[in-house]
LUMTIGU-350814 format. One record per residue (C-alpha): x, y, z; residue in three letters. Coordinates in steps of 0.5 Angstrom, whole numbers, plus 500, padded with zeros to 3 digits. Each point is the difference from the previous one (the first is absolute). Example, Ala and Ser with C-alpha at 12.3 -4.5 7.8 and 13.67 -1.06 7.14 Angstrom:
REM residues 2
525491516ALA 502507498SER 
This chain:
REM residues 540
468483500VAL 495503495ILE 494503505PRO 494503497TYR 498505504VAL 497507498PRO 501506505SER 493502500GLY 494502496MET 497506498HIS 496498494MET 497493499ALA 494497496ALA 498493501VAL 495495496GLY 497494501THR 498495495VAL 497493500GLU 499496493PHE 499492498PRO 505496495ILE 495496496MET 502494496PHE 495495495LYS 499493502LYS 496496496SER 497506496GLY 498503507THR 503506503SER 503499507LYS 504504505GLU 507497501GLY 502506505ALA 499506503SER 504506501VAL 500505506SER 504506498LEU 502506505VAL 505506496ALA 503506503LYS 504505497ILE 503506504GLY 505506500MET 504503506TYR 505506500GLY 504504505GLU 504506500LEU 505502505ASN 505506500GLY 498505506GLY 497507499PRO 501500492LYS 495495499ILE 494504503GLY 502506495ALA 500494494PHE 494497502LEU 496507501ASN 503502493GLN 498494497MET 493501503MET 499507497ASP 504499494CYS 494503495THR 501507504GLY 507499502GLY 507502496ASP 502494496LEU 507502500GLU 500501508ALA 497493500LEU 506497496VAL 505503504SER 497497506ILE 500493497VAL 507501498GLU 502503507ASP 496494504THR 503494496ILE 507503500SER 500500508ASP 503494503ASP 495499505SER 495499495PHE 497493499THR 494498496ALA 496493499LYS 495498495PHE 497493500GLN 495497495LEU 497493502PHE 495495498ALA 498493503THR 495495498ALA 498494505ASP 496494497ALA 496494502VAL 499495495ILE 495494502THR 501494495LEU 493496499ASN 504493500LEU 493497500LYS 499503493GLU 507500498LEU 502493502LEU 494497502GLY 502499507LEU 495499505THR 504499507ALA 503507499ILE 496505496GLU 504506500GLU 507503501MET 502507502GLU 506503498LEU 503507502SER 504505495GLU 503506502SER 503505495VAL 504507502ALA 504505497ALA 503507502MET 504505496PHE 504505505GLU 504506498PHE 504503506ASN 504506500TYR 505503505ASP 504506498ALA 506498504ALA 501493498SER 500497493GLY 500493503GLU 493502503ASN 497503494THR 497494496TYR 495497496ILE 497493503ASP 496495496PHE 497494505ARG 495494498VAL 498495505ALA 495494499ARG 498495504GLY 496493500ASN 497496506SER 496494500VAL 496497507ASP 500493500PHE 496499506SER 494502496GLN 501492498PHE 500497507ALA 492500501GLU 498497493PRO 506495501ILE 498498507THR 493499498ALA 502496494GLU 505495503LEU 499500507GLY 505499505LYS 505499495PHE 498506496GLY 501504507GLU 507497501ALA 501502492LEU 497507501ALA 505501506SER 506499496LEU 498506495LEU 503506500PRO 495506503SER 503505495ASN 505501495VAL 503507498GLU 504502494ILE 502507499GLN 505504495GLN 503507501LYS 504504495ALA 503507500LYS 504504496LEU 503507502ARG 504505496TYR 504506504THR 502507498MET 507497502ASP 499495494GLY 500494504ASP 495494498VAL 497495504SER 496494499PHE 497495505GLY 495494499PHE 498496506GLU 496493500LEU 496498507TYR 497494501GLY 496497507ALA 497494501VAL 496499507GLU 499493502THR 499496506ASP 503493498PHE 502498506CYS 493500503GLY 498493500PRO 507498502LEU 500504506ASP 493497502ASP 503493499ILE 506502504VAL 496502506GLU 495494499ALA 506496501PHE 503504506LYS 493500504SER 500492499ALA 507499503VAL 499505505ASN 494496503SER 505495502PHE 505505503GLY 505501495TYR 499507498GLN 507502501ASP 503495496ALA 496501494VAL 501507500ASP 508499500GLY 499495495LEU 495505495ILE 505506502ASP 506495498ALA 497498493VAL 497507498ILE 505505503GLY 505499495PRO 495502494VAL 495504505ALA 502507496SER 499497493ALA 493497502LEU 498506503GLU 501504493THR 497494496ILE 494500505CYS 498507501ASN 501502492GLY 506503496ALA 502506497GLU 505502495PHE 503506496THR 504501494ALA 503507499SER 504503495ILE 503507500SER 504504496ALA 503507500LYS 503503493ASN 500493497PHE 504497506MET 497495505PHE 498502507ASP 503494503THR 497501507THR 493501497ASN 501494495THR 498494504TYR 496494501LEU 496499507GLN 496494502LEU 497501507GLY 506503504ASP 505498496THR 503505495LYS 505499495LEU 503506497SER 504501494MET 506504504ASP 500493504MET 502496494LEU 507499498PRO 499503493THR 500508498CYS 499501493PRO 502507497PRO 497505500PRO 500501508VAL 497506503ALA 504504506PRO 500496506GLY 499493496GLY 504494501ARG 506499495CYS 506496499SER 504504495LEU 500508498ASN 497498494THR 494498503ASP 499507502CYS 497504494GLU 495504497GLY 497507500PRO 501500508ASP 507500499TYR 502506496PRO 507499501ASP 500493501GLY 499495506GLY 504496505TYR 499494504CYS 502501507LEU 502494504ASN 496497505ASP 502503507PRO 501494504THR 503495495TRP 504505496LYS 498497493VAL 495501495ALA 499493497VAL 494496500GLY 496507499CYS 502502507MET 502507498GLY 496506500ARG 500505494CYS 501507501ILE 502506495LYS 507502499LYS 503505505LEU 501507499GLU 506504500SER 503500507GLY 496494503SER 502495504ASP 503494496CYS 504497506SER 500492500LYS 497500507ASP 494504497THR 500496494MET 500494504ASN 506497497ILE 503493503HIS 506501505PRO 504496496ILE 499505494VAL 501506505GLN 507498501ALA 502502493ASP 500507500PHE 501501493THR 493497499ASN 495505500ALA 492500498GLU 501504494HIS 494498497GLU 496502505ALA 501508498CYS 497504494ILE 507502499SER 503493500GLY 505502505SER 500498507CYS 506503503LEU 502499508CYS 492499501GLY 497506497LYS 497500493CYS 504505495GLY 497505496ASP 498498493ALA 501506497ALA 507500502ALA 503493498ASP 497497507GLY 505504504ARG 498503507VAL 499506504ASP 505504504PRO 500497507GLY 499493498GLU 505494501PRO 504498494CYS 506496498SER 503504495GLU 500507496ASP 495497495SER 495498505ASP 499508501CYS 496505496LEU 506505503SER 505495497ASN 503500507LYS 500494505CYS 504502506ASP 501497507ALA 505505502GLY 507497500PHE 497493501ILE 498495495THR 493500496THR 500493499ILE 494496502GLY 495506500CYS 504503505SER 501507496GLY 495506500THR 498503494CYS 502508500ARG 497506497ASP 504501494SER 500508501SER 503499507ALA 506498497TYR 501505494ARG 504494496ALA 503498506CYS 503507502VAL 501502493ALA 504493498ASP 505502505GLY 499494505CYS 499493500THR 495499505LYS 494505503CYS 495499505TYR 494505501LEU 500502507SER 494504500GLY 497506498THR 497507503THR 498507497SER 501507503ASP 498507497LYS 504506498CYS 495505497ARG 502507502SER 507499497GLU 503498493SER 506496502VAL 501494505ILE 508499502SER 504495504PHE 506501504PRO 507498497LYS 502494502ARG 503493498GLY 506496500LYS 506499495SER 498493499ASN 493502499SER 497499493PHE 495505500PHE 505505504THR 497507500PHE 495498495HIS 494505499GLN 501506505HIS 493503499GLN 494498496ILE 495505496ASN 493500500LYS 497496495GLY 507497498SER 500493499SER 502495505ALA 507500503ALA 505496504LEU 503502506TYR 505496504GLU 500499508VAL 504496505ASP 499493500GLN 495498505GLY 496506500SER 492500502THR 500508499SER 502506496THR 501507502ASN 497505494TRP 498507499ASN 494503497CYS 503506498GLY 504503506ASN 495496505THR 504493503PRO 495494499GLU 501493501ARG 497493497MET 501493503ALA 498493498LEU 499494505ASP 506496496THR 507502499GLN 502502493TYR 506503496ASN 497503494THR 494505499LEU 496501494TRP 497507501VAL 494503495GLU 498507501TYR 494502497GLN 497506497ASN 495500505ASP 505500506GLY 499493502ASN 506496501ILE 501492499ASN 505496504TRP 502493498GLU 506497505GLY 504495496ILE 505496504ASP 505498494ALA 506496499GLU 505505495CYS 507499498THR 505506501SER 503503494PRO 507500503LYS 499493502LEU 498498493LEU 506504497LEU 505497505THR 497493498VAL 501502493ALA 508502501LEU 501494504VAL 497495494ILE 504504495MET 507500504GLY 499492500LEU 499500493LEU 506504498LEU 
């Protein structure tokens, strides 16, 4: 998790020293220990970035006779190129062997000396990546290790205690090792990460004597011809705990790791491991806030911190469709237009049946409309073309399903410019059939054939349109998919894929023409007058 590996070495200094540690005993100076130390300090650097690096280095080498302004310009050009990367590492190590004189310190005669190994390492790293703030960082790493080889005591114990000493020596761990590592990183993006790791290992052969006893028993019984029966009995007794015995007999390893980023636990890399068994924080039914993106959560409030500039959301487990017991995962709130549908949010099928229930808290805008996050800058409403249930869902304030109901997200938000206030408020329902464009640059007027019916609301509305004029409406036959028009005196034709009965036409100063076909349900003025007269007659 926290490796200490320099990328290489361009410069290094190595030194060794040995010295005794003295103490006084009965007024006489005695050597209580001796220390053998090997220390090294090194440096590594690299530059990458294509041909500009060559010019940069040449200018640096020739700085005294070169142009300082040119050098500054080359440096600025080099470090601003997206392909430019740089790395600098400064590291130091110290390895010591400490020999304790137990005879002088404790008066022991059977075990006169004991060796301890100690190592310390530290590294400072600066990494620059012009294309990535995350890969531009300052790094500090330190590591420390201690080890004791207990096999050094085997011979004196055996010599002192005979056969019992030999058996006792076989139970001693051959080596005990402890390592500690720590890391601190700060990136140009402003992220801060920290890690600490404690590792321990014990190498043993505890079961050596037990194996000898079992083998001796099996050999004795085998002489009577019962080998198969004995093997079956041994397997039946030892088998259920074989893996545990193997771990104990061959030694054990443990690791404790704590990792955090931006003052939030990295729950995957915060764990306790014994042998091959690993228990990480994200395996536990606990998720104290703040929780980083991707971490386990139970509530939306668990997902907080600097990684959530617009807030966090606890996404349900994809299988069980719940977040209780830290089964959810933290995500950043969704941008406008993002998918916030119940399937994507892992909502339980029972809850999905309620179409009035939406995951508004998953969106930055606080509005999830028909499976889409609304625009935070427009009161949570959605863009034209998105599903809707009512006019207030839409940026255009127009939710249209033609002449069918819009209930249950069956409508579609339409572009408000296509309706032109629903055909100048003369229609009750308007549906955008389609848009297209043409050109008439050589003339200053476009015109249409005079046509219409007596009961048409827009009969003979706007026979011609001047260049640069405002958009105008022209009534055509119900069910049309094309309209004839004239560019000056030249006949032209426009067509759409869908039927319409009203056109919105915009003839721009540059000669471009924008067409919008609208299928509108409008009421004839004559029909309105007839209805009004009937009502008045009834009242009179």
